N, C-alpha and C positions, 0 to 999 in steps of 0.2 A: 809779680808772682807768676810762675809758670802753671799752666793748666793742661790737662790732657783729657780727651773725650774719645771714646770708641764704642761702637755698638756691635754686639754679636748676638745672634738669636740662638738660644739653647732650648731644646725640647725638654725642659724640666720646670718644676714649680719655682717661682721667684725665691721663696724661702730657702730652698735647697741650694740654689746657685749662690745666694747671698751668704749663707753659712759657710760654703766652701771657700769663697773669696775672703771672707772675714777672718778665717783661721789661717794665720800666716804660715803655719807648718805645711800648708799645701802649696806655697809659692814655688818651690823647686819643680813641681810637676807641671806648671804652666808658664814659668818664666825661666828660660834656659840659662840665664846668667846667674840666677840665685843658687848658691851652694847649700845653704842651710838657714832656716828660720826657726827661732825658739820663742815661745810666749813667755813673758816674765810675770809669773804668778796670776792667779785669779781667772775669772771667766772672761770671755770675749765681750767687750763693751767699749763705749767711749772712754778713753783714758788708758786702755790696755796698751802695753808696750811690748815690742818684739825686738830681739837681737837677731840681726841678719848679716850674712856675709855673701858677697857676690864676686864674680869674676869681673874685674875691670876690663874695659876694651883693650888695654895694653897687656893683659894676661895675668896681672897680679891680683891677689885677694884683697878686698876692701870691706870695711864695716859699713853697713847701710841700715842702722837701727832706725826704728820709726815708732810713732804713737798714733793710735786711732783717734781722730779729732771729731768725727761724727759717726754715729752708729744708730741708724733708724731702720730697723729691720722691717721689711725686706727691700727698702728703696734707696737709702743713702748710706754710703760708706766712704769716709775720707781719712787720709792719713797725712802726717807731716814727718819728714825725715829729721832725725835727731843726731845723726853722726855720719860723717864722711860721705862717700859715694857721689854719683852724678845727680842725685835727687835733692841735694842740699837746697 
């Protein structure tokens, strides 16, 4: 299974940053390949699903839907891809 880890220091409360990252609708503002992300019902929590579309490196649009698999505010946020895309 692939894993990614990256550290960035942001001058904000951890809760504010966590909430921003957890809300998939914000993805296009910080992930340049993401075209659109829509939450599928309910509040943001473990089990929340998102429909997302991205620009594939070859230029076409691809579905990259995902589900939140861990949601422990403000420390742990994990997801698993559920359709298409390079994150399978």
